[in-house]
Structures are given as C-alpha cells and as structure tokens.
N, C-alpha and C positions, 0 to 999 in steps of 0.2 A: 343447177338450172336457174336461169334468170327469172325474176318475177314478171308477170304478164305486162305490167306497165313500166317496166324498167326503161329509162331513157326519156320518159314523157315528163315535161316540165309544166306545172300548173301554177298559174297566178290566182291566188285565192283572196278575193275581195269580200268574202262573206263573214258574217258574225252570227252569234247565238247558236242555232241548231241545224236547220235544214241544209244550208250550204256547208258548214263545217263537218257535218256527218258525211255528206257526199265526198268531200275532199279527203276526209280521214280514210274512207274506204279506198279511194284512189291511192293514198299513201301506203295503205296496207298491201296494195298490189304492186308496189315498187315505184310509183310516180314520185317525183320531187315536188313537194308542195311549198310554195313561197307564200306565206300568209301575210298579207299587207294589212296593218292595223293603223288607225289614226293615233298620233303621238301622245295625246294627253291621257286617255283612258284605255285605249286598245279595245279589244272585243268586249262587248257588254258583260259577258259572263265571267270575266276576270273578277268582277265585283260581286258575284252571286255566291251566297253561303250554300252549304257549309264549306269551311276552309280546313285544310290540313297543312300544318307548317306554313301558314300564310297564303296558301294557294287554293283557289277555288277548285273543288273537286269536279264541278260541272265543266269548267273550262278545260281541265286536264283530261277529262273523259272524252272530249270531242276533238282534241287537237294534238294527238300523238303524231309522231313522225313528220312534223312540220317545222319549217324555218320561219321565224317571225321577224318582220322588218316594219319599222314605223315610217309611214309616209303621209304627209299632208298634201292631198291632191290639189288644194287651193294654192299651194306654194309652187312657184314656177320651177324651182330646182328639183323638188320632189316629183312633180309631174313629169319632168323630163327623165328622171330616173326610172319611173314606171314605163315610159315609152321605150326606153332601152331594153327593159325586161320583156316587154311585149314582143319585141323583135325576135327574142330567143325562145319564146314559149310556144307550147302546143295547145294549151287550154287556158282560158280565162273564165272564172266563174264569179258571179256577183249576185247580191241580194238587196241592192238599193231599191228604193221606190222607183217605179218606172219614170224615166226621164232625168233622174238625178245625175247619173254618170254622163249622159249626153251634154248636160249643161257644163260639165267639167272637161268636155272633149274626149271622153272615154266611153261613149256609146258604141254600139255595135258597128255602125257605119264608120265612125272615126278609127276604131281599132282595126277594122278590116283593111283600111288603106295602109296601115302600118305593117300588117302581117296578114295577107290574104288566106294563108293556110291555117290561121288560128280558129279553133272551136270556141265559141263564145256562148256561155250558158248563163241565163238570167232566171233567178228564182224570186217570185213575188207573191203577194197575197192572191191576186186575181188575174195574173197574166199581164202581158204587155199591151193588150188591146181590150176593148170592151168598156161598158159604162162604168165599171168599178175599178178600172185598172189604176187610177191614181191613189186609191185608198191603201193605207198600211194594212198588213195582214199578219196576225199572230195566231198560233195554233188554237188557243182557247176561243178566239173570235170565229175562226173558220169552222171549228166543231159545231158551233151554234148555227152559222150561216149555211153549212152544207146539210144540216138535218141530222147529223150523227147524235147529238144530244137528245133529240126527240125520241130516238129509239133506244136510248141507254138509260137504265134505271128501272125501278119497279112501277107497276101500273098505278099505284096510289101515291107515288112520289113525283117530284118535279123532274124535268129533263136534267141529265147528269153528264158531266164531262168525263171522258175516259181518263184513267189515272196516269197516263203518260202522254207526251206531246206527239200523238200518233200522226197528226197531219204533217209535222216537220219530218218525221222519219220516212213517211211515204214519199213526200216531195223530194227528199234527198235521194231516195232510191230511184225515182223517176229521172232525176237529174243525172245520176250515175249512169243509168241505162242510155239516156239520150246522148250523153257525151261519148260513151263507148260506140254507139251507132254512128255518130258524126265522125269519130276518128276512123271507123271502118270505111265510111264513105270517102274520107280524105285519102285513104290509102289508094283509092281508085282514081279520084278526080284531082287530088292535090289541093283542093279548096276546103276551107272551113265553112261553118254555117252557124246560125243562131239557134240555140236550143232554148225554148221558152217554156218554163214550168211554173204553173200557178198552184199555190197551196189548195185553193178551192177545187181545181181540176183533179189534183191528186186524191183528195179525200172523197170527192164525188165518185171517182172510179171504183172505190171500195164499197160503195153503197148500191151496187148493181142489183143484189138480191131484193132488198126492200123496195127499190125503185120498180123492179119488174112486178113485184106484188101489187104495188099501187097502180101501175099502168094496166095490169091484167084484170084487176078486180075493182079498181076505184076506191079501195079501202086503204087508209094509211096503216102501216104495220103496228105502230104504237110501241109501248114499252112492256116487256115481259120479264124483267128481272133476269134471273139466271136460267130461265127456260129458253127454248129455241122457238122461232116463229113457225117453223115447218117440220120439226122432228121431235119425237118423244119416245123414250126418255133420252134427253140430250141436255143435261142440266145437273145442278147440285142436288144430291139426295142426302137426307139426314140419317145418320146412324147413331149408335149409342154414345159415341164420344166426339161427335163433330160432323163434318160434311165430307162426302166423296163426290167427285164430279165424274159423270159417265157420258159417253158419246155413242149411243146406239144408232148408227147411221144407215142401217139397211136391215132387210128381213133376216138375213143369216145371223147378224149380230143380235137381233131380238131373240131368236131361238137360243143362242148361246147364253145371253143374259138371263133368260128364264131358268135354264138348267143350272147356272152358276149360283143362283139364289134359292135353289130348291123349290122353284115355282113353275115346273114344266107345264102345269095345267093352264097357266096364263097364256102360253104361246099361241094356242088355237082358240082361246076364248073369243067368241064373236065380237066382243067389245074392243079387243086389242089385237086381232090377228094381223091387220095391216097398219101401216103408219097412219093412214087416214082415219082408220077406226080409233086408234089410240089418241089422235088429236081431238076427235069428236067426243071421246069419253075420258078426257084427261083427268077430271076430278075423280072418277071411279078408279083409274089406275093409280093416282096418288094415294088413295086410301088403301088399295091393295099393297102397294109397295111400302107404305109407312108401317103397316102391321108386320111385314116380313123382314124389313131391313133393321128394325129397332133392336133385333137380337145380336147384330154384328157390331164389332168395333171397326174403325177405319181400316186397320191393318188386316183384319180378317176378311172384310169384304173385298178389298183391293187384291189380296192374294187369290181369292176365289175367281174374281173377274179376270185377272191376268192369266190364271191357269186355263181359262177358256178363251183367251185372246180377245177379250172385250176391252176396248179403249177406256181407260179410267185413270184417276189420279187423286191424290190428297189435295185438299184446298189448304195450302200452307200459309201460315202467317209469318214464319221465319223461312223465307224462300231462298236464302243463300245458305248453302251447306258448308261454306268455308268461312272461317272467322276473319275479322279484319286484320288481326295480327298475322295470320297465315298469308293473307294477300300481300301485306307490306313486306313480309319476309321473302316471298317469291318475287316481288317487285325488285327488291335489292339484289336477289340472286340472279335474276334474268338481266339485270342492268339495263332496263328499258329506259331510254333517254330520248328527249326531244328538246330542241332549242326553244320551243315555245314555253318551256318551263323556266327559261331564263328571262330577265327583263327585256323589254323591247329594245331592239338595236337600231340606231340611226345609220 
C-alpha cells in the first residue's frame, strides 16, 4: 500500500525546528522533501551540539527522509534553479521573517504566478500580518510572550520555560494540518493557497483553559507547580522512595483511588466528596494522603492504582528504557538513511 503522501513533492526552505518538524512528518507519510539550505552553513542546527560522529544529533533528529540541496537565492543561477523546482512541486514551506522571501522574488504572490496549484506555507513568530509581524520569533521568546511561562513553575518561584520547544512542535503540527487541508481543497479547485502559521498563534491556542479561567473569573491562574488548576488529586504524590503522578479526573476515579489506597472512608468525607470540595480543602487532603501514602513504594502504589484502573505513572529520571548502544544497533540494522546526512550538494 502506498503512503498517504506518496507522489507529493515538497520544497522545504525552513530551518531549526518548527518547519523541519512539519516536513519530517510529511516525509514520514511518503512525500518527497527537497530541503534547500544556504551553501556556507546550511541549517543552523548542523552546528548544534551534541554531536555523534561529527553530526549534530538535533539536525539528524529533525531531518530524516529528506534530500538536501545548497542554493544561494541571491545568486541568479541558484534562484533560477529554485524556480524550476517550484514548477514541479506541490508544496513550498518557509520560515523566513515576513517579507524576506518577497524581496528575493519568492514570496507567495511571486511563486503563485509560477505554479498556481502550489500550496505555500509560511511559519513565523507572529504571523504575516499585525503589529509584531516583522519581529523574529523563537520558542523561548514566544513561551514568555504567550503567557505559558507565567503559569509554569511553583508559586514561590519565577516563571519557568517548558523543558522542550513546545511552541515549535505545535506550530509544526498546525502547519502540517494546514498544508493537508490546502491539498484537500486543491483536489477540488485545482488551486493552491497561502497557509499562515504564527508561533504565538499556535501556543495561544493551547492556553484555552487558563484563558477561560481568566475571562470567566477575572483572576489570573498563576503557577501551581505539579498540581492542577481545577482538579485534585491530579499531581505528583510523594511515597516512600520517590514520586508517583496520578490523574483523578472524575468522581468515578476518585472512588477507585480511595479504595486502591485503603482509604474508602475518604470517598464520601464531606471535605472531599466532590472535586470542588477537594479543591476547597486541598491542604486537608494533602495531609490525609501524606499519612497514607508514606507506607507505599512507587512500585506498590502504581500496582494498586493500575489494578483499579486509576491513571498513574512513575516520575522517571531515566525516561528512555532503551540504551544508546541498542539504539545505534537498531539504526544500523534498519539501515535508516537520509541524504541530509551527507554534505550539502550543489
């Protein structure tokens, strides 16, 4: 059976993460990805540590299944080569600062004249329009600008960045969805369109719950550490040898949780019977749970909770269950290859 995007040719003018993540997903689905890199340094991430055998692990992790070509769009010959590729392509995706490609005659209007059926996707910090559209956008800046950092961390600590570039991954997924929708529309109309994805837009969409809390009550959610703004217990809980994370998301699970920890009396305690009750008496519940959970190890508590189908897990510090040597062995056995692992080709 052919892959879903088999036969789709993508010109990838992106670098770093959001765009490369999007095109990597398209490549996984069978699309042909032509990654265009500037000749001197290529994608910025080629120079990012750590390195294995001289190759950036970050670059390799985002650019599998792609073909790399070096083109300097300020060079007339290279620009003409890209125009010839545009005529054969289904999708062009770029993450230059808004206006940069238009100055090189590769903006949406320019490319549409060359290939009216081309789907053109732009990823930028703040979108193609609006007061901030000329500004550069990186994940760590957008996490601050969108307000994510303000609700991440502990109440007595400073705003905290999420441990991965969540903004870029979200924007890459939105770009992927937008491109697929545009291709679906092209199937009917025969025409391409401009897909405009802003990092700020993507991350703001993920903040719907805290935004609704603010709009509904006028109170900013603030930082609650590993607790949840609206559910309890939905957090990390200390046991004898570490932490277990639980997610008691409804009344049924609350009853199962109480039975699992031999505390059935808590289920209908007036302080804890409903989630609203538990939110109002969180300190009392914390004391009750601390006294009961201290006798369990992580393994014991997780076994009990899972036996009662209560969502839970260990808070792992070694979160990969496979060793690096095993990964490399499988890599060689599967013979996963990508021309992006070769030097840039002119």
